[in-house]
C-alpha positions as CSV (number, residue, x, y, z in Angstrom):
1,M,34.2,1.0,8.7
2,H,36.5,4.1,9.5
3,S,33.9,6.2,10.4
4,D,34.2,9.0,7.7
5,E,33.7,6.4,5.5
6,V,30.2,5.8,3.4
7,D,28.9,3.0,3.3
8,A,26.1,1.8,0.3
9,E,23.8,-0.6,2.0
10,A,23.3,1.7,5.0
11,G,20.0,1.1,6.9
12,A,17.1,3.2,7.8
13,V,18.5,5.9,9.0
14,A,20.9,6.8,5.9
15,V,18.2,5.3,3.2
16,S,15.9,8.5,3.8
17,R,15.5,11.7,1.9
18,S,16.6,14.6,3.8
19,S,13.8,16.7,3.7
20,G,15.3,18.7,1.2
21,G,14.6,16.0,-1.5
22,G,18.2,15.4,-1.8
23,P,19.7,12.3,-2.4
24,R,18.6,9.1,-0.1
25,L,23.1,8.4,0.9
26,D,25.6,10.7,0.2
27,S,28.4,12.0,0.7
28,R,26.1,14.3,4.3
29,W,26.3,11.6,5.7
30,E,28.5,9.9,8.3
31,V,28.3,6.3,8.1
32,A,30.6,3.2,10.3
33,R,30.4,-0.2,11.0
34,P,32.0,-2.0,13.6
35,G,34.9,-4.4,12.4
36,G,33.7,-8.4,12.6
37,A,31.0,-10.6,13.1
38,S,28.8,-9.3,16.0
39,P,28.6,-11.6,19.4
40,V,25.1,-12.2,19.2
41,A,23.4,-14.1,16.5
42,G,20.7,-11.9,14.4
43,V,22.3,-8.2,15.0
44,R,23.5,-6.6,12.6
45,M,24.6,-2.9,13.8
46,A,25.9,0.8,12.1
47,G,26.4,4.2,13.7
48,F,25.3,7.2,11.8
49,R,25.8,10.8,12.2
50,D,24.2,13.5,9.6
51,R,27.5,15.9,8.8
52,V,25.2,18.7,8.1
53,G,22.1,19.6,9.7
54,Q,19.5,18.2,7.2
55,A,16.4,17.3,8.0
56,L,15.7,13.9,8.4
57,D,12.2,12.6,7.0
58,L,11.9,9.0,6.4
59,R,8.9,6.7,5.8
60,V,9.3,4.0,7.6
61,L,9.2,0.7,5.5
62,P,8.3,-3.0,7.1
63,Q,11.2,-5.0,6.9
64,P,12.0,-9.1,8.5
65,A,13.6,-7.2,11.3
66,V,13.3,-5.6,14.2
67,V,14.4,-1.9,14.1
68,L,16.3,0.0,16.7
69,V,17.7,2.9,17.1
70,L,19.6,4.4,19.9
71,G,19.0,8.4,19.4
72,L,22.6,10.5,20.9
73,G,21.5,14.0,19.3
74,N,20.5,16.1,21.2
75,D,17.1,16.0,19.2
76,P,15.0,13.2,19.5
77,F,12.6,11.5,17.1
78,M,9.4,12.8,16.2
79,V,7.1,9.8,15.2
80,E,3.8,10.7,12.5
81,G,1.5,8.3,12.0
82,G,1.6,4.4,12.5
83,T,-0.9,2.1,14.4
84,G,-0.3,-0.4,16.7
85,H,-2.2,-1.4,19.8
86,R,0.7,-1.2,22.4
87,P,1.1,3.3,22.8
88,S,4.4,3.8,24.3
89,T,4.7,5.7,27.8
90,S,7.9,7.6,26.3
91,P,7.4,11.4,26.8
92,N,6.9,12.3,22.4
93,P,9.0,12.8,21.4
94,K,11.8,9.5,21.5
95,P,15.5,9.7,22.1
96,S,15.2,6.1,20.7
97,L,12.8,3.7,19.0
98,V,12.0,0.9,18.8
99,A,10.1,0.2,15.2
100,S,7.8,-3.8,14.7
101,L,8.1,-6.4,11.8
102,S,4.5,-4.9,10.6
103,P,4.6,-0.7,11.5
104,G,2.7,0.9,10.7
105,F,2.8,3.8,8.0
106,P,4.9,6.1,9.8
107,R,6.4,8.5,9.6
108,I,10.3,9.6,11.9
109,R,11.1,12.8,11.4
110,G,14.4,15.1,13.4
111,R,17.1,16.7,12.9
112,D,21.0,17.1,13.3
113,V,21.0,13.0,13.8
114,E,23.2,11.0,15.3
115,C,22.6,7.5,16.0
116,V,22.8,3.6,17.1
117,E,21.1,1.6,14.7
118,M,20.6,-2.1,15.0
119,C,18.2,-4.0,12.8
120,L,17.7,-7.9,14.8
121,T,15.8,-10.9,13.2
122,P,12.6,-12.1,15.2
123,G,14.8,-15.0,17.6
124,A,17.8,-12.0,18.0
125,A,14.6,-9.9,18.8
126,Y,12.9,-12.2,20.5
127,A,15.9,-12.3,23.2
128,L,16.7,-9.0,23.4
129,L,13.8,-6.2,24.0
130,G,12.0,-8.0,27.3
131,V,8.7,-8.4,25.0
132,S,7.0,-10.9,23.3
133,P,7.4,-9.5,19.8
134,H,3.5,-10.1,19.0
135,E,2.5,-7.1,22.0
136,L,5.1,-4.8,18.7
137,E,3.0,-5.4,16.4
138,G,2.1,-2.7,14.1
139,A,3.9,-0.3,16.4
140,I,6.5,2.2,16.6
141,V,7.6,2.6,20.8
142,G,9.8,4.4,23.3
143,L,12.7,2.6,23.6
144,E,13.1,3.1,27.6
145,D,9.3,1.4,27.6
146,L,10.8,-1.5,27.0
147,W,14.8,-1.0,28.5
148,G,13.6,1.3,31.3
149,R,16.4,3.0,33.3
150,Q,19.3,0.5,31.3
151,E,18.6,2.4,27.8
152,R,18.9,5.2,29.9
153,Q,22.1,4.6,31.1
154,L,23.7,3.0,28.1
155,R,22.5,6.4,26.1
156,E,24.7,8.6,27.9
157,R,27.2,6.2,28.0
158,L,27.8,6.3,24.5
159,V,27.3,9.4,24.7
160,A,30.4,10.2,26.1
161,A,32.1,8.2,23.9
162,T,34.6,9.0,21.8
163,T,34.6,6.8,18.6
164,W,32.1,4.4,16.9
165,Q,34.2,1.2,18.0
166,E,34.2,2.5,21.4
167,R,30.4,2.8,21.1
168,F,29.9,-0.3,19.0
169,T,31.9,-2.0,22.0
170,L,29.3,-0.7,24.7
171,V,26.2,-1.7,22.7
172,S,27.8,-5.4,22.1
173,E,28.2,-5.6,25.4
174,F,25.0,-4.6,26.4
175,L,23.3,-7.5,24.4
176,V,25.5,-10.4,26.0
177,R,24.2,-9.7,28.7
178,R,20.5,-8.9,27.7
179,A,21.1,-12.5,25.2
180,A,22.1,-14.5,28.5
181,R,19.3,-13.8,30.3
182,G,16.3,-13.7,27.4
183,P,14.6,-16.5,26.0
184,S,15.2,-18.7,23.3
185,M,12.7,-18.8,20.2
186,T,11.9,-22.1,19.7
187,P,13.3,-24.5,17.5
188,E,11.2,-25.8,14.4
189,V,9.9,-21.4,14.4
190,A,13.8,-20.2,14.0
191,G,13.2,-23.3,11.0
192,V,10.4,-22.0,10.4
193,W,11.5,-18.0,9.4
194,D,14.8,-19.4,8.2
195,T,12.9,-20.9,5.2
196,I,10.4,-18.4,4.8
197,V,13.8,-15.8,3.7
198,A,15.2,-18.6,2.4
199,Q,12.6,-19.2,0.0
200,G,11.8,-15.5,-1.0
201,G,8.7,-16.0,0.9
202,R,6.4,-17.7,-1.4
203,V,6.3,-20.8,0.7
204,R,2.9,-22.7,1.8
205,V,2.0,-23.0,5.2
206,D,0.9,-26.3,5.4
207,A,4.3,-27.7,4.0
208,L,5.9,-25.4,6.8
209,A,3.7,-26.9,9.2
210,A,4.6,-30.6,7.8
211,S,8.2,-29.5,7.6
212,C,8.4,-28.7,11.6
213,G,5.9,-32.1,12.6
214,W,3.7,-29.4,13.5
215,S,-0.7,-29.2,12.7
216,R,-1.1,-26.3,10.9
217,K,-3.0,-24.3,13.9
218,R,0.3,-25.2,16.5
219,L,2.5,-23.8,13.5
220,W,-0.2,-20.8,13.5
221,S,0.0,-20.2,17.6
222,R,3.8,-20.7,18.5
223,F,5.0,-18.6,15.7
224,S,2.7,-15.7,16.2
225,A,3.1,-15.7,19.7
226,Q,7.2,-15.7,18.4
227,I,7.6,-14.0,15.8
228,G,4.6,-11.2,15.8
229,L,2.9,-12.2,12.5
230,T,1.3,-15.4,11.1
231,P,3.4,-17.1,8.8
232,K,1.4,-16.4,6.0
233,R,1.6,-12.9,6.6
234,A,5.7,-13.1,7.0
235,A,5.7,-14.6,3.4
236,M,4.2,-11.4,3.2
237,L,6.1,-9.5,4.1
238,V,9.3,-10.7,3.2
239,R,8.5,-11.2,-0.2
240,F,7.4,-7.7,-0.3
241,D,10.8,-7.2,0.8
242,G,12.4,-8.1,-1.4
243,A,10.5,-6.3,-4.2
244,A,10.3,-3.0,-2.5
245,R,14.3,-3.0,-2.9
246,A,14.3,-4.0,-6.6
247,L,11.1,-1.1,-7.2
248,R,14.6,1.3,-5.2
249,G,17.0,-0.8,-7.5
250,G,15.1,1.0,-10.5
251,A,13.4,-2.4,-12.1
252,S,10.1,-1.7,-13.6
253,A,7.0,-3.3,-11.7
254,A,6.5,-5.9,-14.0
255,D,9.7,-7.3,-13.5
256,V,9.5,-7.0,-10.0
257,A,6.2,-8.8,-10.0
258,L,7.4,-11.7,-12.2
259,A,10.8,-12.2,-10.7
260,H,9.7,-12.3,-6.6
261,G,6.5,-14.6,-7.7
262,Y,3.8,-12.2,-7.8
263,A,1.3,-13.2,-10.0
264,D,0.5,-10.2,-12.1
265,Q,0.8,-6.4,-11.4
266,S,-2.4,-6.2,-9.3
267,H,-1.4,-8.2,-7.2
268,L,2.3,-6.8,-7.1
269,H,0.5,-3.0,-5.8
270,R,-2.2,-4.7,-3.3
271,D,0.2,-6.1,-1.5
272,V,3.2,-2.5,-1.5
273,L,-0.2,-0.2,-0.7
274,A,-0.5,-2.8,2.2
275,F,2.4,-2.6,3.5
276,A,3.9,0.8,2.6
277,G,0.9,2.6,2.3
278,C,1.6,4.0,-1.5
279,T,2.0,2.7,-5.2
280,P,4.4,1.1,-6.1
281,G,5.7,3.3,-8.4
282,A,5.3,5.8,-5.1
283,L,7.7,4.1,-4.1
284,A,10.1,3.3,-6.1
285,E,10.3,7.3,-6.0
286,G,10.9,7.4,-2.3
C-alpha cells in the first residue's frame, strides 16, 4: 500500500479518537502497509502518521495479540493508568511501547504521532520479545526495557529512512534475526491457541487438554507460561475481542451476546466490564 492511502482495517493507533472527538479513522491519518507476506509468521505490521498534529487519546483494549509500537515522532507517548507487576524501567514518557494481551485499562496519549505498529500472535511474541509473555501480564512497558540498545538503534534507522517500505524492510530484517535466536512455542500450546481462536473462544478447557493428550493441570501450566494467560482467560479474551469488534461496528448488545456465545446480556456486560473497564454501550461509542 502507498503511504498516502488510508486503510479501513488500521490497527490500534489509528482507530482511536482524537482529543477533539473526531472519527476513528479519516484522512487525517496516513496509513501504510507492507506488500506481501511477513517474513516472520504471526506478525502484522503497519505504519501510521498523523497528518495534522491532532492529539492522540487512545483507550487500549485487550486483544488476542501483543502490540508493539515503535515511535518515530518527536514527542514520546504518555501512558496513563493500567496495571501489571512488571513496572517499566524506561523514563516516562516512552518512545516505544509493548502492550500485553491483557493490559488493564490504560490510555495512551501523544501528539504528532508517527510510528510503526506490529501486532504479534502469542507464538511470535514468545520468539521475539526476549522475555516470557507471562512477565508482561497486565502491563504496558517500554520496548527499550526488552530490547535495550537494539531498540534505540532500530528506531534511529527507522527515523532516518525516507519511505515506509524502507522502514518495513528494516523492521522485517530485524525481526528475522531475533526470531532465529528466539525460543519456539511448544506445538501443543500453539495448537491449543489456534483452536481457541478458530472457535471464537467458545471452548472447554477439558476438551482442549484432551486434544493435545495432556492433563488439565499440565496444559494450564505450560499454556500460562508460554502465552501469558490461562487457557480459560485466553478463551474469554478471544470471545471478548469478537464481541468488542461487533459492538463497535454497530451491533446491538443483545445480538452480540447471542452471536458470540454469551449466556445473556448480563454475561456480556460482565465480560466487557472486566476487559475494557466500561459498559458495552460505552465501548460501542468509542
